[in-house]
PLY file of the C-alpha trace (Angstrom):
ply
format ascii 1.0
element vertex 109
property float x
property float y
property float z
element edge 108
property int vertex1
property int vertex2
end_header
-13.90 -14.00 26.36
-11.94 -11.02 25.14
-13.35 -11.60 21.65
-16.88 -11.73 22.92
-16.24 -8.64 25.05
-15.00 -6.75 22.01
-17.84 -7.84 19.76
-20.35 -6.75 22.35
-18.64 -3.29 22.74
-18.71 -2.89 18.98
-22.22 -4.21 18.23
-25.34 -1.92 18.23
-27.52 -3.08 21.12
-30.43 -1.21 20.09
-30.46 -2.93 16.64
-30.06 -6.37 18.55
-32.83 -5.76 21.00
-35.29 -4.48 18.56
-34.60 -7.40 16.10
-35.21 -9.86 18.84
-38.34 -8.30 20.12
-39.95 -7.75 16.50
-38.58 -11.05 15.27
-39.72 -13.40 18.02
-42.13 -11.64 20.28
-44.40 -9.71 18.00
-44.26 -12.49 15.34
-45.47 -14.74 17.99
-48.04 -12.66 19.42
-49.45 -11.81 16.11
-49.53 -15.45 15.00
-51.01 -16.71 18.16
-53.57 -14.12 19.09
-56.90 -14.22 17.56
-57.12 -10.41 17.51
-55.98 -10.02 13.85
-56.74 -11.75 10.76
-54.15 -13.64 8.66
-54.78 -10.94 5.91
-53.84 -8.20 8.33
-50.93 -10.12 9.79
-49.38 -10.85 6.31
-50.17 -7.50 4.82
-49.73 -5.13 7.73
-47.24 -6.79 9.80
-45.24 -8.82 7.40
-45.00 -6.62 4.33
-45.24 -3.14 5.62
-43.91 -3.06 9.43
-41.12 -5.65 8.98
-40.07 -4.43 5.61
-39.78 -0.96 7.22
-37.74 -2.25 10.05
-35.45 -4.14 7.58
-34.75 -0.72 5.90
-34.12 1.04 9.03
-31.91 -1.65 10.20
-29.89 -1.54 7.10
-29.52 2.09 7.07
-28.63 2.36 10.75
-26.06 -0.48 10.59
-24.20 1.21 7.65
-21.23 1.79 9.62
-21.09 -1.84 11.27
-20.16 -4.92 9.72
-22.67 -6.80 7.47
-23.05 -9.69 9.93
-25.34 -7.37 12.06
-27.85 -7.75 9.29
-28.68 -11.29 10.02
-30.05 -10.61 13.59
-33.69 -9.66 12.44
-34.00 -12.23 9.77
-32.71 -14.97 12.11
-34.94 -13.78 14.92
-37.87 -13.61 12.64
-37.08 -17.28 11.39
-36.97 -18.48 15.04
-40.33 -16.71 15.83
-42.05 -17.78 12.61
-40.77 -21.36 12.95
-42.19 -21.59 16.56
-45.44 -19.61 16.16
-46.38 -19.01 12.46
-47.69 -21.17 9.63
-45.08 -22.60 7.27
-45.71 -20.00 4.43
-44.19 -17.32 6.67
-40.78 -18.87 6.76
-39.54 -17.58 3.58
-40.02 -14.08 4.62
-36.64 -14.10 6.57
-34.98 -14.19 3.19
-36.89 -11.33 1.96
-36.00 -9.25 5.04
-32.32 -10.12 4.58
-32.44 -9.11 1.10
-34.24 -5.87 1.96
-31.77 -5.06 4.74
-28.71 -5.91 2.54
-30.07 -3.81 -0.23
-30.54 -0.77 2.22
-27.17 -1.35 3.86
-25.29 -1.48 0.48
-27.06 1.40 -0.98
-26.23 3.54 2.03
-22.63 2.89 1.98
-20.51 5.73 0.80
-18.30 3.81 -1.50
0 1
1 2
2 3
3 4
4 5
5 6
6 7
7 8
8 9
9 10
10 11
11 12
12 13
13 14
14 15
15 16
16 17
17 18
18 19
19 20
20 21
21 22
22 23
23 24
24 25
25 26
26 27
27 28
28 29
29 30
30 31
31 32
32 33
33 34
34 35
35 36
36 37
37 38
38 39
39 40
40 41
41 42
42 43
43 44
44 45
45 46
46 47
47 48
48 49
49 50
50 51
51 52
52 53
53 54
54 55
55 56
56 57
57 58
58 59
59 60
60 61
61 62
62 63
63 64
64 65
65 66
66 67
67 68
68 69
69 70
70 71
71 72
72 73
73 74
74 75
75 76
76 77
77 78
78 79
79 80
80 81
81 82
82 83
83 84
84 85
85 86
86 87
87 88
88 89
89 90
90 91
91 92
92 93
93 94
94 95
95 96
96 97
97 98
98 99
99 100
100 101
101 102
102 103
103 104
104 105
105 106
106 107
107 108
């Protein structure tokens, strides 16, 4: 219990909440609602918004451990697995790569 408490105090709660909301909730809403077409969903949501979120998370978590970078790709993979077509699943690896690149390029060493 002590380790969980230490981890929770050292983690970035805002990054975790935004990752879960964008990864599961927004992906599910975009995939299941008929309001936006597949082209807008892939082009707008996947490539622009989620890539921007990955860059922001990588830069925000530069002082944290690298394990925090797995929150958004993991949440996205859960959301895409539940709600989206299969061709959207590999984007989780793309977001992990983008987050890692932003994280590693922002480190001072």
